[in-house]
C-alpha positions, 0 to 999 in steps of 0.5 A: 499499500502507498500512503501519501500526504497530499493537498486537496483542492475542492471546487463546487459549482451549484445551480437549482435544477428543475428535475425532480427524481423522487417525483419521478420515481414515485409517479407523482408530478406536482406541476402539470404544466410549466405555468404551475411551477413556482417562480425560483429565484435566480441567484448567481453564484460562481464556483467555490474553492476550498483547500485541504490537507489529507491523505492518499491511499493506493492499494492494488484494489482500491484508491482512497483520498481522506480529509477533514472537513472545515468550517467553510463546508458546513461539516466541521467535525466531519471526516471525509473519504472519497474512494474507488475501486481501481477496476471501476473507476467510474463508480466513485463513493463519498463517505462522511462520518462525524457531525454529518454521516453519509455514503453518496454513490456516484455512477454515470446515468444512475440513480442512488437513494442515500441517507444523510444523517444530521445531528438533528434528523436523517433524511433521504436523498436522491443523487443521480450522476450525469458524469463521472471523470476519474483521472485521479491516478493519471492527472490527479482529478476526480469530476463529478456532475450530479443532481441532488434532490431531497424529497420536497425541496428543489433539486440542485445540480452540483459540478464537484472537482477534487484535485490532488497535489503532493506536499 
């Protein structure tokens, strides 16, 4: 096993999405026409960039990036691991434990229902992955493009990039 100390750059861009996967899964559509859909305020935001220190673990079978969340993410006190099997780099799992506990699964073209446990209560979220670009072992990058929906709330599209640099 190889273990390296790394610097991690996390870049996240979020925007509201009109997709409602819980409604599709459950066969519900509260908005029969576009006119019935409530107005959403357009809030122009650029990408959010954060840096962290962490570790990279590489075995014959698996790759893991591990780091602690900061106050900037709103998940201070949580530890995050982003992992994938070397034989399946297009299936990426993000595991968090601490003040927030969850396992998010990213696989292009697939929906995964995940539980998000906060200190207040657990809730289910639906994650639909539009794209996974995993060149971590060659270029030091993982790019995820996905939509998250919490039942009853506005869906949100996120473009998330992890870049690693050796210390």
